[in-house]
N, C-alpha and C positions, 0 to 999 in steps of 0.2 A: 348262566344264573343271573339274577336281578340284583344288581349293584347298587345301595344309596350313594347319594353324592356327598361330596365335600361343599359344605355351604360357602366355602371362600372361593367357588368357582365364580358363583355370583357377585361381581364385587364392578364399582365404577365410579364416575365423578360424582359428587355430591354438590349440589346447588341450592340447598335448602337455606342459603343466603338471601336468595333472588326472591322477588315477588311472585306471587302466581304458580302455577302447578309445575313444579321441578321433578317431578318424578321419572324415574328411569326405571326398565323392567327389574333390574337387582333389587329394587325397592317393593316390588309389588310379589315378587316371586316366593311362593311356598312349597320347600320339599315334602311330598308326600308321597303316601303309596297307591296305587291302582284302586286297592281295595276301597280308601277312605275319599276319593275324589268328590266333592260336591257335583251335584246333577247340573249341566251345562256349562261346564268349566273348559277355562282354555288349558291343555294340557299338552307339556312335552315328555317324549318318552325316546331315549337313547339307544341304539342298536350298535354294540362297539364289535365290529367283525370287520376281520380281513379273509377269512375262511374261504369263501365263496370267489373272491377276487384271484385268491392265489390258485384255486382250483381251476379258474378260466384263464391262467397265466396271465394275469395282470400284474400291474406294480401295486404291492403291497402297502398300505400304510390309512387305508379309510377307517381304522379302528381306532383312529384319534379325531376323527370328523365330528364328533357329537360334543365334546370337551371344545374342541376350538370354535364350533359354531356359539355355543354357550356363550365364552368368553367375551364375543363380539356382541351377542345379543342383549348380554347384561347391561351395556351401557345406553342402549337406544334409550330414546323418550318413551316412556308409556303411553301417552296418548287416550287411545280407546281403550286399554288393557286396564282394567281395573284389579284384578287378580290373576297371576299364572302360577300354575302348577306343575311341579316339575317332579316324575315319576322315576328317575334316575335311569341308569343303563342296564340294558339286558348285554351281558359280557359273553363273547363265544370263547371259551376254552379250546386254544390250538385248533384242531381241525373237527370239533363238533357241532359241527353247523347243524346239523338237524336238528339235535337238542335244543341249540340257542333258538332256532326257529320255532321250535314248539313252543318255548318259553316266551317268547317274542307274543306269538300268537294270543297265548293264555294272557298278557299283558294287557296287548290291545283289546281283547275281549272283555275285561273287566271294566276297561275305560268307557269302552261303547255301551257295556250294560247299566252304566250311571249317565247316558244319555249326554256324553261330551263326544267331542271330536278330537280325537291325537292328532298330533303333528310328531311323526317318528323321524328321528335324526339318524342317518347313517354314517358309517358302514357302506357298505358294497352293493349292489344293485338285488343280493341274494334275501336282502330285506324287505323285497316284495313277497316272496312267498311266506313270510312271517307275518306281515302285516295282512296278507288275505285270510291267513289261519284264523286270526283273531276277527276279522270281519264276517268270515262265515258263518261263525258263532252266532253273531246277532241275527246275520241273513237266516238263519234256522229257527232263531226264537222268533223272528218278526212272521216269518212264512207259519210257522205252527201256531202263533198266535190270530193271525188273519185266516190262514187256510190259501191264500193268493200266492203264486209264484212271483218274485220280483227280479226284475232285469237290471243288471251291473253292467254299469260302464267302467271301462278302466281307461283314463287318459295317462298314457306315458310318454311324458316331454323327453326323448331321448335319441341320441345320436344310434344307438343300436336296438335292434327288435327284440332281443333277448328271447329268442325263441329256440334256442338250440334244445335237442330231443336228447342229446346225449346224457348219460348219468354214471356217477352221481352228480346230485345237483352242483350249481355253481352261480357264480352272478349272470351266468349268460344264459340260465335255464328259467328262471321264474315263470314267464307268461305262457312259455308251453306247459308246465306243470299246473299252472291255474286252468288253462283252457282244457286240459284232461281232466281235471278235477270236474269243472263245471259240467262236462261232457258228461261224467259218471254220474252226476248228482242231477242231471236234468235242467241243470240250472241255464237262464240266459245271461249271455256274455257278449257284449262288444267292447274288444279290442281295439284302441285307438292308438296309434304309435306315431306322433308327429316329431319331426325334425331329424328323420332319418337319413344317414349318410351311405351314399350309394358306396363308398370306398370302407365303410365299416362294417357290411354285411355280405356274407356270398350270396349268389344265386338261389341256393338251397334254403336259406331263411326268408327271402323274398318270396318263394313258392310255398313255405309253411304259413305265413301271412296270408295270402291269396286264398290258401284250401281255408282256414280258419275263417275267412271274410274280414280281416282286419282292416280299419282305416288307417292308411297310411299317408302322410304328408313328409315328402323329402326336405331336407334343410333348405334348400334353394328355394322350394315353392313356399316355406313360412318365414320370407323376410318382411320388413316394416311396410313396403309396399303391397304386402299381399293381407295384412293384418284383417281388414273389412270383411274380406272372404272368408279368411280362417275363424272370426268370430259368428260370422253366420252359419258357419258349417258346424263350427261347436254349439251353437243353440240348437241346432237340429238333434246334435247325439245326446246334448242333455234333456231336451224335450221329451225323448223316446226312451228315457232311463229313469228308474226309480231310485237309484243308489249309484254314486259316484265314488269311485277310489283316484285318486290324484297323485300320482308317482312322479318325480322330477329328479331325473339324473342329471348331474350338473355339467355331465361331456357333450350334454345338447348346446353348451355356450360355445363360442370360438375358444381356442387354447390360449389366444391373445388376451381374453377376458378372463376368463376362469383357467390358469394354467395348473390349479392344483386338483387333478382329475387323475383316474387311473389310466384311462384311454383317451389323450387329449384328441378333440375335433379341429381339423385346420379350419372349416368354413364355419360351420355353427348357425345358432338362431339369436339375433340380438335380445338384449336383455328387456327392452321395452315392449317386444313380442312376447315372449314369455310370461314377464308379468301381467301383460292383458289377460292373457288367458288362465291365468291362476287366480285374478281377481274375477273373473266370468264365472268361473267353477264355483269360486267362495261365496260369489250373491246368490246361486243360483237356489240354494235351500236344500240341496241333496248331496251334499259331500259328506262322507262318512267318515272319511279317514285320507290324511296326507303324507307323505316320506318324501326325503331329501336323500339322494344316496350318490354314492361316487365320489365325494368330495375327499381329497386327500391331502392333509394338511403337509406331508412331508414336501410337495411339490409346489407349494403355494408361495407367491412373491407378494411381500409387504401386507399380506390378508387380503388380496383382492377377492380370491373364490370365497374365502370365510366371510367377509363383508357381505356378497352377492347371498349366499347361501343363509346368511342370518335375515338379510331385506325379505327373503323370499319366506323365511319362518314367521317373521315379524307380520308381513302381511296374511299369513295362512292363520295365524292365532288371533287376528284383530276379530 
């Protein structure tokens, strides 16, 4: 179900006695439904769900991610954010994952239909299948209008490939599900998974990635010294795509930087690299949807992880 938010989540410091523009995000946010979002708006939607992580035998607690991110985001200066809309949370009840993913897809589809680019806050990486279902609605509408097939690029910044073929679905299966759906629909898909840990994926998962011609960059190949090469490679992928779905799994970062995740990464990718990639995708004009997954506030330390997740959301919403 989609649950409206308590307005008290959006609170922060009041600097109105100072001169100049002192607005913070909590002062420009408006709670609204997906059906009533104005065109070309900055939109947040939450996905409060632990079911996929539980099925994947991970550490549960991601359901609290959207609330924890909003609490940090609320106090950030508005700068380029004139108005921000929050459409509440899609809440997964118990193990009813598939129903929650369908609901997420419906909400994302409605936001996209208004010409807005939603930033979805998770929740485990099962968020990706729900996000895709909403994007698929939009793609079908675009293709029916123009009569032209569209090429989709999914850029997943993640320590894990999430290409498990076992079912029922979990936080480890979404991109296998998406690849199967695109194959059945005859839709062109380029899946890119960057920041992958050799220690977090079995050989069978790499075989699956090779079979579907995924673009894979390992974590040690995505350090600051490799940034120029990575940005050039991303430029080529973006040029070949019509539409881009960006998904960020918080376990792409080192556990020492982002401890609050379901599956901590010992090595990971630096924040400066991830942020540069995110900014490039944001500026390309083809990003239709973004989400942030696997932030688990139960294992956070002094809001380190929450602050980075909120910073990424702030960047994507600009």
